[in-house]
C-alpha positions as CSV (number, residue, x, y, z in Angstrom):
1,M,-79.0,-146.9,-32.2
2,P,-77.0,-146.1,-29.0
3,Q,-79.0,-145.3,-25.9
4,S,-79.0,-141.7,-24.7
5,H,-79.3,-142.6,-21.0
6,G,-81.4,-139.5,-20.6
7,F,-78.3,-137.4,-21.3
8,R,-80.1,-135.1,-23.8
9,A,-82.8,-134.4,-21.3
10,I,-80.2,-133.5,-18.6
11,I,-78.3,-131.2,-21.0
12,E,-81.5,-129.5,-22.3
13,H,-82.7,-129.0,-18.7
14,L,-79.3,-127.4,-17.7
15,A,-79.5,-125.2,-20.9
16,R,-83.0,-124.0,-20.0
17,V,-82.1,-123.2,-16.4
18,Q,-78.9,-121.4,-17.6
19,K,-80.8,-119.4,-20.2
20,A,-83.5,-118.4,-17.7
21,G,-80.9,-117.3,-15.2
22,D,-78.9,-115.4,-17.8
23,A,-81.9,-113.4,-18.8
24,V,-82.5,-111.9,-15.4
25,P,-80.6,-108.6,-14.8
26,R,-78.8,-108.6,-11.4
27,N,-77.5,-105.9,-9.2
28,Y,-73.8,-106.3,-8.6
29,G,-73.3,-103.7,-5.9
30,I,-74.1,-100.8,-8.2
31,D,-77.4,-99.0,-9.1
32,I,-77.6,-100.6,-12.5
33,P,-78.9,-104.2,-13.1
34,L,-76.6,-106.1,-15.5
35,K,-77.3,-109.2,-17.6
36,T,-74.9,-112.1,-17.5
37,N,-73.2,-111.2,-20.8
38,E,-72.6,-107.7,-19.5
39,I,-71.0,-108.7,-16.2
40,H,-69.0,-111.4,-18.0
41,L,-67.5,-108.9,-20.4
42,L,-66.6,-106.6,-17.5
43,D,-65.0,-109.6,-15.7
44,L,-63.1,-110.6,-18.9
45,I,-61.8,-107.0,-19.3
46,N,-60.7,-107.0,-15.6
47,K,-58.8,-110.2,-16.1
48,N,-57.3,-109.2,-19.5
49,P,-56.7,-105.4,-19.2
50,D,-54.5,-105.3,-22.3
51,A,-56.9,-107.2,-24.6
52,N,-58.5,-105.4,-27.6
53,L,-62.0,-105.9,-28.8
54,T,-61.0,-108.6,-31.3
55,E,-59.2,-110.6,-28.6
56,L,-62.2,-110.2,-26.2
57,S,-64.5,-111.5,-28.9
58,E,-62.4,-114.5,-29.5
59,M,-62.3,-115.2,-25.7
60,L,-66.1,-115.0,-25.6
61,W,-66.6,-117.0,-28.8
62,T,-68.7,-114.2,-30.3
63,S,-68.4,-111.6,-33.1
64,K,-66.3,-108.5,-32.7
65,M,-69.5,-106.5,-33.6
66,A,-71.4,-108.1,-30.7
67,V,-68.6,-107.3,-28.3
68,S,-68.3,-103.8,-29.6
69,A,-72.0,-103.1,-29.2
70,L,-71.9,-104.6,-25.7
71,A,-68.9,-102.5,-24.8
72,R,-70.6,-99.3,-26.0
73,K,-73.7,-100.2,-24.0
74,L,-71.5,-100.6,-20.9
75,E,-69.7,-97.4,-21.7
76,E,-73.1,-95.6,-21.8
77,K,-73.8,-97.1,-18.3
78,K,-70.4,-95.6,-17.2
79,L,-69.0,-99.0,-16.3
80,L,-66.1,-98.9,-18.8
81,V,-64.4,-96.5,-21.2
82,V,-63.5,-97.5,-24.8
83,I,-60.1,-96.2,-25.7
84,Q,-58.1,-96.3,-28.9
85,G,-55.3,-98.8,-28.9
86,N,-52.0,-98.9,-30.7
87,N,-53.6,-98.0,-34.1
88,K,-56.8,-96.2,-35.1
89,K,-58.7,-99.5,-35.7
90,E,-57.8,-101.1,-32.4
91,L,-60.1,-100.5,-29.5
92,R,-59.5,-101.4,-25.9
93,C,-61.6,-101.1,-22.8
94,K,-60.8,-99.9,-19.3
95,L,-63.1,-100.4,-16.3
96,T,-64.4,-97.4,-14.4
97,E,-64.6,-97.5,-10.6
98,R,-68.2,-98.6,-10.8
99,G,-67.2,-101.3,-13.3
100,K,-64.6,-102.5,-10.8
101,I,-67.2,-102.6,-8.0
102,A,-69.5,-104.7,-10.2
103,V,-66.7,-107.2,-11.0
104,S,-65.7,-107.4,-7.3
105,T,-69.3,-108.2,-6.3
106,H,-69.5,-110.7,-9.1
107,D,-66.4,-112.4,-7.8
108,A,-67.8,-112.5,-4.3
109,Y,-71.0,-114.1,-5.7
110,H,-68.8,-116.9,-7.3
111,R,-67.0,-117.5,-4.1
112,M,-70.3,-117.9,-2.3
113,E,-71.5,-120.2,-5.1
114,D,-68.3,-122.3,-4.7
115,V,-69.0,-122.8,-1.0
116,Y,-72.6,-123.9,-1.8
117,L,-71.5,-126.3,-4.6
118,S,-68.7,-127.7,-2.4
119,E,-71.3,-128.5,0.3
120,K,-73.6,-130.1,-2.3
121,M,-70.8,-132.1,-3.9
122,A,-69.7,-133.5,-0.5
123,A,-72.7,-135.9,-0.8
124,Y,-71.1,-137.5,-3.8
125,T,-68.2,-140.0,-4.0
126,P,-65.1,-138.9,-5.8
127,E,-65.9,-141.5,-8.5
128,E,-69.4,-140.0,-9.1
129,I,-67.9,-136.6,-9.4
130,E,-65.3,-137.8,-11.9
131,L,-67.9,-139.5,-14.0
132,V,-70.0,-136.4,-14.2
133,K,-66.9,-134.3,-15.0
134,K,-65.9,-136.8,-17.7
135,V,-69.4,-136.7,-19.3
136,L,-69.5,-132.9,-19.3
137,I,-65.9,-132.6,-20.7
138,D,-66.7,-135.1,-23.5
139,Y,-69.9,-133.2,-24.3
140,G,-67.9,-129.9,-24.3
141,F,-65.4,-131.3,-26.8
142,Y,-68.3,-132.3,-29.0
143,L,-69.8,-128.8,-28.8
144,E,-66.5,-127.2,-29.6
145,S,-66.0,-129.4,-32.7
146,Y,-69.6,-128.7,-33.7
147,A,-69.0,-125.0,-33.3
148,K,-66.0,-125.1,-35.7
149,D,-67.7,-127.3,-38.3
150,S,-70.3,-125.7,-40.5
151,T,-71.7,-129.0,-41.9
152,I,-74.5,-130.7,-40.1
153,L,-74.2,-134.2,-41.5
């Protein structure tokens, strides 16, 4: 049996930390705290203003029903409006001014995070960084193939 090299423990730790962080609603420069999935949908709409709900669900790797429910929730919070697209079944979203403020604040957070991570990564050699990147990319390919294949064994 191949050695795991502690890889599973590392991935599980990262997943726990990510899940815990995603569960905490955050203020993005507006008076309404948003969960990670909410701000990421707003960000995706901002970056893809012509995308319909089906396209957004594909980009998020989730169901159209989940995206539709999340969009309606964000519409109730007055962060976006859901509008009819080219036909009666097609729905698109447009950010409100408050939604744009939240996305802009989220972008600023990521720029700050990039500075922090750049400073932390300076302690590693380019070879160490490439190794970690390669391992994570390989694991990402595994997860993508697992997501597409419904068989376990």
